[in-house]
C-alpha positions in Angstrom: 172.4 113.5 112.9 170.3 110.4 113.3 170.6 107.5 110.9 168.1 104.7 110.3 169.0 101.2 109.5 168.4 100.2 105.9 165.2 98.2 105.4 165.3 94.8 103.8 163.5 94.6 100.4 162.1 91.3 101.5 160.2 92.9 104.4 158.8 95.6 102.1 157.5 92.9 99.7 155.9 91.0 102.6 154.3 94.2 103.9 152.9 95.0 100.5 151.4 91.6 100.1 149.8 91.7 103.5 148.2 95.1 102.7 146.9 93.9 99.3 145.3 90.8 101.0 143.7 92.9 103.7 142.2 95.2 101.1 140.8 92.3 99.2 139.2 90.9 102.3 137.7 94.3 103.3 136.2 94.7 99.8 134.6 91.3 99.9 133.0 91.3 103.3 130.4 94.0 102.8 129.0 92.2 99.7 128.5 88.8 101.3 125.3 89.6 103.4 123.6 91.2 100.4 123.8 88.0 98.2 121.0 86.1 100.0 118.8 89.2 100.0 119.2 89.5 96.2 118.2 85.8 95.7 115.2 86.2 98.0 114.0 89.2 96.1 114.3 87.3 92.8 112.3 84.4 94.2 109.6 86.7 95.5 109.3 88.3 92.1 109.1 85.0 90.3 106.5 83.6 92.6 104.3 86.7 92.7 101.1 85.9 90.8 99.6 88.6 88.7 95.8 88.5 89.0 94.1 88.0 85.7 91.5 90.6 84.6 88.1 89.0 83.7 86.3 91.0 81.1 82.8 92.1 81.8 80.3 89.4 81.0 82.5 86.5 81.9 80.3 84.9 84.5 79.9 81.3 85.7 76.5 79.8 86.7 75.1 81.3 89.9 78.5 82.5 91.2 78.1 86.1 90.2 74.6 87.4 90.0 73.0 88.7 87.9 74.1 86.8 84.7 73.4 83.6 82.8 75.9 80.8 82.5 78.6 81.8 80.1 79.9 79.5 77.4 81.3 82.1 75.0 83.3 85.2 75.0 82.5 88.3 77.0 80.4 91.2 76.0 82.4 93.7 74.0 82.1 96.8 76.2 83.4 99.1 73.4 80.5 98.1 71.2 77.9 99.2 73.8 76.2 102.6 73.3 76.8 105.3 75.9 74.3 105.7 78.7 71.4 107.8 77.8 71.5 106.8 74.1 67.8 105.9 74.2 66.0 103.5 72.0 68.6 104.0 69.3 71.2 102.1 71.4 69.0 99.1 72.3 69.9 97.2 69.1 73.6 97.3 69.9 72.9 96.0 73.5 70.8 93.1 72.1 73.5 92.2 69.6 76.2 92.3 72.3 74.2 89.9 74.5 73.6 87.5 71.6 77.3 87.6 70.6 78.5 86.9 74.1 76.0 84.1 74.9 75.0 82.1 71.8 71.5 80.5 71.7 71.4 77.0 73.3 67.6 76.5 73.6 65.0 75.3 71.2 63.4 78.3 69.5 60.0 77.6 71.0 61.3 77.4 74.5 63.4 80.5 74.0 60.3 82.5 72.9 58.2 81.3 75.8 60.9 82.2 78.3 61.5 85.6 76.8 57.8 86.4 76.9 57.6 85.3 80.5 60.7 87.0 81.6 59.6 90.3 80.0 56.2 90.1 81.7 57.8 89.3 85.1 60.2 92.2 84.9 57.4 94.6 84.0 55.2 93.3 86.8 58.0 93.5 89.3 59.1 97.0 88.3 55.8 98.7 87.5 53.1 96.5 89.1 51.4 95.8 85.7 50.4 92.1 85.4 51.3 90.9 88.8 47.9 89.1 89.2 49.2 86.6 86.6 51.8 85.3 89.1 50.2 85.4 92.6 52.7 82.9 93.9 55.5 85.4 93.3 53.8 88.7 94.0 51.0 87.8 96.4 47.6 89.4 96.5 47.4 92.7 94.7 46.2 94.7 97.7 49.0 93.4 99.8 51.8 93.5 97.3 54.7 95.9 97.6 54.2 99.1 95.7 56.0 99.3 92.3 59.3 101.2 92.4 59.2 102.4 88.8 56.9 104.5 86.7 55.2 102.8 83.8 55.7 105.8 81.4 59.5 105.6 81.2 60.0 101.8 81.7 61.7 100.1 78.8 63.3 96.7 78.2 66.4 97.4 76.2 67.5 93.8 75.5 66.8 90.2 76.6 68.1 86.7 76.0 67.0 83.3 77.3 69.6 80.6 77.9 69.9 77.3 79.6 71.2 77.3 83.2 73.4 74.3 83.5 70.6 71.8 82.8 68.1 71.1 80.0 65.3 71.7 82.6 66.7 75.0 84.0 66.9 78.4 82.2 67.6 82.0 82.9 66.2 85.1 81.2 68.8 87.9 81.3 67.2 91.4 80.8 68.7 94.8 80.4 66.3 97.7 81.0 65.7 101.3 81.8 63.3 103.1 84.1 62.5 106.1 86.3 62.2 105.3 90.0 59.7 107.0 92.3 62.3 109.6 93.2 62.4 110.7 89.6 65.9 109.3 88.8 66.2 107.7 85.4 68.8 105.0 84.9 69.3 102.8 81.9 71.2 99.5 81.4 69.9 98.0 84.6 70.2 94.2 84.8 67.7 91.7 86.1 67.7 87.9 85.8 64.7 85.6 86.2 65.3 81.8 86.6 63.0 79.1 85.5 62.6 75.3 85.9 60.8 73.1 83.4 58.0 70.8 84.6 56.1 68.3 82.5 52.5 67.4 82.9 50.7 64.9 80.6 53.3 65.3 78.0 53.3 69.1 78.0 56.2 71.1 79.4 55.8 74.3 81.3 58.5 76.8 82.3 57.9 77.9 85.9 59.5 81.1 87.3 61.4 80.8 90.5 61.1 83.3 93.4 63.8 85.9 93.4 66.1 85.6 96.4 
């Protein structure tokens, strides 16, 4: 029969302490490399910018065409009538434009600009009245054929506003029409820009060529 020498309690205690320390070390080592990664992730999340959403109608002068300089809130899209609403929806479109871009021109100037802008749009789209602006449309027999039929052309809404200067203005028009292919589309947008010139004390708004 084989006998084994009695083990010292001190040796058992030392061995237990060593094993405990080894376990602690092993548990700690796998977590150390993950700490920097967690911090980096947090920094990335904090520094990520969330792009702001600009509501329709929020435009700045000549940076996003078409559209006049904006000094007020955006057009309320929910207040606009659905496409195809017809004449019944034009009043709502006009009100939305006026609410978004409050008047900033003298009433007389605004009326002159609106009349000119409407005439220019009609001439450009349908060909009617182009002879009034030969500098813009050229000679009638050499002008580009109109792209829209007169019968279903309609200006739905229009506003005239200053364009960053007392002597500059823009007429913003919303309109509907049927093209030569027979396709009808409403809520089209066109801008006409004007500059004011003075001659012998009288001021005139001159339309600028479309680019």
